[in-house]
N, C-alpha and C positions, 0 to 999 in steps of 0.2 A: 399639705408640703415640697416634706422630706420626699413622702413617695414618689411625686409629683416630676421632684427634680433629679431624682433616678430613672425612671422611665425615659427624660426629655437627653438624658446623658448617655443611659443607653445606645438610644435612638442613632442617635449621633455617630455611633460606633458599629450600626448595622451598615457591611460594604453587600451591596448585592453582586449577585452572582454574574458570571462572565458567559453573557449569553454563546449558545454554539451553534453552526452548522451542520447536518445531515445531508448526505450524499449517499447514493447509491447505484453499481454502475451493476448489470450482469451479462452483455458477452452479448445480448441482442442486435447490434447497431451491425455487426460479423466484424470490430475490432478485435487485435490481438492482444499486442503489450506498446506501452511507450516504449520500450529496446530491451537486450539481455545482455547480459556480460559474457563480454568472449573470450576465446581462449588466448590466456597468454603470448601464445607462443606466434598466435595469428591469430591479431582482432578480427580481419575477417570474416573469420568461423567460429558460430555460434556459440554458445556452448549447449544453450537450449533451445526447440524448433517449435516454437510455440504456431496455435491452430486455431481458428475457428470453428466448433462442431457442432455439431448435432445430433437429435439418436439416429444412430444406433448407440450413439458413445455416449457414455454417461454425462447429467444432466440435472442440476439443480432446482430449476428457477428463473425464468416459463421454459420456453427452450432450445438454449445455447451455451454453449461451456465456453470455458478455453482448457488447450488441451496442449500439455506442454510433455516433450520426449527429450529425455536425454541425448547429450550432446555433447560432452563432455571429456576433455584429458585425463585421465586417471592419471599417467604420466607426469604429465603438468598438475596437478594436483587443483585443478578446478571442483569450483561449486556452483552448479548451474543456478543461472536467476534469471530472472522475467518481474521488467518494471512493470507495475503497474497501475501507481498514483501516484502524483506529486503534489505537496499540499506546497499550498505558498504566495504569499509572504508571511512568515512566522517569526516571532523575535521569543528574545528567553523568557521560559515558564510558559508559550503556550501548552498545553494541550490536545495532542490526536490520538483519535482510538481506531484499529480498524480495525476488521471481522472479516472471516470468508470461509466458503467453502468450499471443504478439499477433497477432493475421490482416492482412495486409492482399496485394495483385495490382500493388504499382505500385510496380518500383524507382525510387530518383530520386525520388520523386512526392508528389505528396499523393494520399491523405492516409498518414498514419500516427502512429505513439505513439511513449509515451514513457511511462517510470516513474517517478514523480517526491512527491514531500513536502512539506506546512509542516509547522511548531512551533502546538501548538494550548495555552490557556492552562489554568493548574490547572483543573480540574474543571468542562474547557470539553469539547464534544463536534467531531466533525469541522469545526462551519459559525466554530467559532473559530478566529482565526485571530491567533498569535506569531511570524510572518517566517516567512520561506520556508526550508528545510532543502536542496533541489537536490533532481538525481537521474541519470539515466545521461544520456549524452551523443548515445547510437547511434541513429538511427532503422530501421535494420535494413531488411536484402536485398529486404523488398517482394519473396516470391515464394513469400508463403504463411506458414503457419504459425510461430513464430521463439520461443526467452527470450529473455527481458532481468532481468538484477536490478542491482540497486543494494545499497550496505550504505552505512548513516548512524551515525555517532558522537554522543550525542546532549550537546546543550548549554542548560540549562535555563537560560539568560541573567539565574542571582542567584537560581534558584530564581520564577521567575517563569513556568516555565510547566512538565508534567508528561506532555505526550502527544506522541506522531508520524502524522498522518494519511498513510497514505501513497494518491496517484491516479494515474490515466491522464491524462498529456495528450495530448489531437488536435491533431494538428496539419494542416488538410486547408480543406477551404472547404466553404462550409454545403451539407446535405446529401451530404458524404464519411462513408461507415461506415468502420469498423473492431471489432473483435470480440475477448475479449478473457478467457482460460480461466486454469486451474489456477493459482493463485496459492498459491504459497509462503510463506512467512514466518518467517521467526526468529527470536526475540527474547529477553531475560533469563528466567529464572525469574521467577515471583515475578508478572511480568506478563499485562496480557489484551489479546488482538487479535481484537479486536471489529468483525466482517464485517459483510454486508448482513444487514440482521435481527437483529442481536441487540440485545440490553439495553442500555437509555443508559447509556453512564457513568455516568451520577452516581446512577443505581440500585447498591445495594447487595447484592450477588451474591456464594452460598458455594461456594467449586472445586467445592462437589461438584455442584451443578447446573450448571458452569461446560465443567466436562468431561463432562456426562452427553450436552452440546450438540456433542456431538463427535463420542461416537461412533458 
């Protein structure tokens, strides 16, 4: 009887694992980015030029990729950033993981890329900024395609922010180029991963419409 009671008590303390959604994007629809970080001296001047390309440019899978050309201002200390996914609405403790493939062939030198993110305020899209969320510290081997991943634990900063904008930061000289492909994002069920070309985060969308977009 004692054993049965202990088992029953143990069962009471079993907490089911939170379910997660898995979203993928590979630039096959001709999209580019959700936005870019501009030059601090001239917001109309993008620090990175984004283009949807196919062969003979490098492609990971299946036929298209994202080409990023550094267009930054070295004197202004600009770090080019291309926004590739916005995840929302998130709450404290939510976990988001993103993995993406990046291509460069310059071991130990520029160009190279990292996956990074910033927080967005409640109701904002990727152009909104509510603090840096950090990212991976690895520049990669520079020997062709390599996958980089990072996991974020969301902090709402007292409810002032509810989104995470994931982006690629290029570490290069003007004119240097990297390629990006095969983005995978794991995010909590009930949240929305917005890729290039998706509806604006401020628009209300039914879940049936959202699912239909990725069939």
